[in-house]
N, C-alpha and C positions, 0 to 999 in steps of 0.2 A: 617192976621194970618190964616184964613180959607183956603186961596189959597195955602199958604205954606204947611200946613198939607196935603192938597189934593195932591199937587205935590210930596211931600215926599212919600205918599202912592203909587202913580202911579209909581214913580221911583223904589221903592222897588218891586212892582209887575212886572215891566219890567225886572228887574234883575232876579227875580225868574222864569219868563217866559223864558228868555234866557238860564238860567241854565237847565231848564226842556227840552228845545229843544235840547240842547247839549247832555244831558243824553239819550234822546230818539234816537238821531242819533247813539250814542254808542251802544244802545240796538239793534236796527235794522233800516234799511233804511225805511221800511214801517211805523214804529212808528215815525221816524223822520219827514217824510212827513205829517203824520196825525197830529202831534202836531203843525204844522203851522196853523191849525185851532184852535183858543184859547179854545173853550169848550173841545176839545179832549186833549189839553194840561193839562187841569185841571183833566180830567179823568186819564191820564197817571201819573200825579203827585201824585194823591191819590193812584193809584194802586202800584206805586213804592216808597212809602213813606220811607220804610226801607233803600233803597239804596240811597235816596237823601232827607234826612230830612230838610236840610237848604233850598233847592230849593222849596220844597213843602211849607214850612212855609213862605218863601218870596213871594210865589204866592198866597196862600190862605188867610193869615192873613190880608194883606192890602185890599184884595177884600172884606172880611167880614167887615173891618173897614169902607170902603167906602159905602157899602150897608146899614149898620145899624147905623153908628155914624154920618155920614155927614148930614143927614136931620136935626139933632138937632142943628147944627151950624147955620142954617138959622133962628132959632127961637129967637135968642138973638139979 
């Protein structure tokens, strides 16, 4: 069960990352290349939340889930 939840979160995060890179390429080539580095993709996603709310949510929410909720799965 834990592995399934983790893989679902990672899959959603990859979809959000892909959508963010596509939006960055549409914005400018420099941002498109910069978002190939994942921390800069998070910065771009937060900066452009109004233009791409779904991509930002798919990038940030699974990351928050993995960072804060997954350690509790190992306790049971």
